[in-house]
N, CA, C and O of each residue as an XYZ file, in Angstrom:
252
protein
N       0.809     -1.512      0.033
C      -0.365      0.167     -0.175
C       1.241      1.013     -0.127
O       2.395      0.689      0.152
N       0.577      2.178     -0.543
C       1.196      3.237     -0.933
C       1.357      4.161      0.290
O       0.407      4.285      1.063
N       2.559      4.839      0.510
C       2.813      6.513      1.644
C       1.369      7.191      1.415
O       0.917      7.118      0.272
N       0.536      7.902      2.492
C      -0.321      8.857      1.915
C       0.853      9.614      1.284
O       1.031      9.499      0.071
N       1.627     10.344      1.988
C       2.789     11.694      1.557
C       3.060     11.526     -0.139
O       3.315     12.345     -1.023
N       2.871     10.035     -0.125
C       3.584     10.047     -1.670
C       1.819      9.933     -2.606
O       1.810     10.080     -3.828
N       1.171      9.805     -2.232
C      -0.104      9.504     -2.763
C      -0.320     11.282     -3.533
O      -0.493     11.635     -4.700
N      -0.171     12.288     -1.859
C      -0.784     13.655     -2.388
C       0.710     14.320     -3.629
O       0.683     15.403     -4.214
N       1.680     13.425     -3.701
C       2.586     14.157     -4.067
C       3.188     13.768     -5.568
O       3.826     14.467     -6.355
N       2.890     12.846     -5.634
C       2.672     11.836     -7.258
C       2.562     12.226     -8.379
O       3.543     12.113     -9.115
N       1.586     12.694     -8.785
C       1.155     13.365     -9.911
C       0.731     14.471     -9.836
O       0.450     15.096    -10.858
N       0.545     15.096     -8.356
C      -0.003     16.376     -8.555
C       0.677     17.606     -9.088
O       0.170     18.500     -9.765
N       2.105     17.475     -8.597
C       2.890     18.855     -9.006
C       3.083     19.355     -7.952
O       2.740     19.105     -6.797
N       3.798     20.260     -8.542
C       3.803     21.501     -7.747
C       2.600     22.788     -7.231
O       2.413     23.351     -6.153
N       1.940     22.898     -8.585
C       0.515     23.265     -8.808
C      -0.388     22.429     -7.808
O      -0.989     22.907     -6.845
N      -0.382     21.143     -8.185
C      -1.320     20.738     -7.442
C      -1.191     20.459     -5.720
O      -2.193     20.203     -5.052
N       0.374     20.562     -5.044
C       0.112     20.754     -4.058
C       0.051     21.873     -3.099
O      -0.031     21.789     -1.873
N       0.109     23.073     -3.926
C       0.422     23.973     -3.823
C      -1.595     24.488     -3.351
O      -1.958     25.114     -2.356
N      -2.428     23.965     -4.413
C      -3.722     23.814     -4.169
C      -4.101     23.120     -2.955
O      -4.838     23.575     -2.080
N      -3.582     22.065     -2.967
C      -4.474     21.221     -1.684
C      -4.157     21.857     -0.797
O      -5.135     22.221     -0.144
N      -2.485     22.464     -0.121
C      -2.268     23.035      0.855
C      -3.163     24.239      1.267
O      -3.709     24.381      2.361
N      -3.223     25.135      0.130
C      -4.190     26.256      0.410
C      -5.893     25.638      0.808
O      -6.601     26.221      1.629
N      -6.285     24.542      0.156
C      -7.889     24.013      0.578
C      -7.950     23.602      2.495
O      -8.821     23.762      3.350
N      -6.540     23.023      2.519
C      -6.135     22.176      3.536
C      -6.263     23.687      4.988
O      -6.915     23.659      6.031
N      -5.523     24.612      4.537
C      -5.480     25.892      5.280
C      -7.039     26.379      5.359
O      -7.613     26.537      6.436
N      -7.631     26.590      4.133
C      -8.753     27.095      4.377
C      -9.930     26.609      5.485
O     -10.860     27.287      5.921
N      -9.564     25.147      5.808
C     -10.575     24.257      6.475
C     -10.444     24.510      7.699
O     -11.407     24.307      8.440
N      -9.175     25.034      8.240
C      -8.307     25.445      9.580
C      -8.951     26.360     10.017
O      -8.904     27.386      9.340
N      -9.908     26.396     11.449
C     -10.198     27.429     12.176
C      -9.676     28.896     12.028
O      -8.535     28.943     12.489
N      -9.904     29.570     11.765
C      -9.423     31.203     12.048
C      -8.496     31.049     12.868
O      -7.369     30.904     12.396
N      -8.640     31.035     14.106
C      -8.169     31.028     15.887
C      -6.823     30.084     15.572
O      -5.839     30.644     16.055
N      -6.509     28.957     14.980
C      -5.940     28.279     14.863
C      -5.057     28.754     13.608
O      -3.867     28.572     13.866
N      -5.214     29.187     12.604
C      -4.148     29.554     11.692
C      -3.571     30.837     11.904
O      -2.686     31.329     11.203
N      -4.230     31.482     13.129
C      -3.540     32.663     13.679
C      -2.165     32.036     14.620
O      -1.035     32.525     14.630
N      -2.663     30.746     15.432
C      -1.836     30.019     16.118
C      -0.597     29.786     15.290
O       0.450     30.180     15.806
N      -0.520     29.226     14.117
C       0.377     28.560     13.004
C       1.196     30.055     12.689
O       2.367     30.274     13.002
N       0.441     30.846     12.118
C       1.274     32.068     11.609
C       2.410     32.532     12.594
O       3.602     32.577     12.291
N       1.804     32.915     13.972
C       2.671     33.671     15.156
C       3.549     32.479     15.568
O       4.328     32.933     16.406
N       3.777     31.282     15.397
C       4.593     30.226     15.763
C       5.707     30.269     14.053
O       6.938     30.280     14.061
N       5.022     30.283     13.057
C       5.717     30.207     11.868
C       6.799     31.906     11.934
O       7.965     31.890     11.539
N       6.264     32.964     12.381
C       6.956     34.094     12.877
C       8.089     34.321     13.707
O       9.101     34.971     13.445
N       7.737     33.596     14.918
C       8.950     32.929     15.748
C       9.530     32.096     15.764
O      10.342     32.172     16.686
N       9.616     31.152     15.172
C      10.701     30.018     14.911
C      11.019     30.105     13.211
O      11.975     29.408     12.871
N      10.668     30.500     12.642
C      10.701     30.617     11.111
C      12.057     30.960     10.594
O      12.461     30.397      9.576
N      13.056     32.159     11.440
C      13.992     32.225     10.654
C      15.177     31.459     11.692
O      16.384     31.580     11.484
N      14.756     30.875     12.526
C      15.879     30.199     13.229
C      15.795     28.825     12.580
O      16.782     28.168     12.912
N      14.793     27.996     11.593
C      14.711     27.093     11.403
C      15.510     27.153     10.012
O      16.180     26.223      9.563
N      15.291     28.625      9.299
C      15.694     28.887      7.860
C      17.603     28.721      8.528
O      18.290     27.704      8.427
N      17.817     29.387      8.846
C      18.966     29.492      9.593
C      19.823     27.853      9.862
O      21.031     27.633      9.775
N      18.757     26.924     10.189
C      19.369     25.939     10.662
C      19.628     25.130      9.084
O      20.655     24.531      8.761
N      18.426     25.307      8.271
C      18.540     24.950      6.898
C      20.038     25.337      5.869
O      20.663     24.668      5.045
N      20.182     26.582      6.346
C      21.117     26.930      5.760
C      22.508     26.391      5.871
O      23.310     26.074      4.993
N      22.599     26.365      7.370
C      24.198     25.721      7.942
C      23.920     24.737      7.531
O      24.860     24.558      6.756
N      22.919     23.366      7.390
C      23.219     22.170      7.093
C      23.667     21.935      6.082
O      24.537     21.066      6.048
N      23.223     22.678      4.707
C      23.580     22.763      3.558
C      24.814     23.126      2.935
O      25.456     22.831      1.927
N      24.903     23.957      4.027
C      26.852     24.432      3.685
C      27.340     23.306      3.875
O      27.795     22.554      3.013
N      27.251     23.078      5.354
C      28.235     21.327      5.491
C      27.921     20.088      4.521
O      28.757     19.243      4.202
N      26.877     20.110      4.196
C      26.767     18.838      3.219
C      27.546     19.610      1.544
O      28.054     18.804      0.765
N      27.550     20.462      1.332
C      28.195     20.417      0.102
C      29.732     20.943      0.642
O      30.351     21.051     -0.417
N      30.637     21.315      1.717
C      31.700     21.006      2.169
C      32.369     19.396      2.137
O      33.354     18.807      1.691
N      31.235     19.150      2.856
C      31.630     17.355      2.644
C      31.218     16.832      1.133
O      32.188     16.170      0.765
N      30.582     16.830      0.468
C      30.971     16.375     -1.024
C      32.053     16.661     -1.823
O      32.425     15.724     -2.529
N      32.841     17.995     -1.934
C      33.862     18.142     -2.694
C      35.066     18.412     -1.357
O      36.251     18.609     -1.624
């Protein structure tokens, strides 16, 4: 049996994934959407910095 995530992304492509994410976002109650936005604003920059650092380390190990 295929994994659920694989079913969502197999043939959907980037536009299909974006539309699915938007549909899910609309179904979330407004209060929880605000909580998600607040958490993203608080933790987003730190997560992005960690991703950038990991990519740098990965590139250094390759060469």
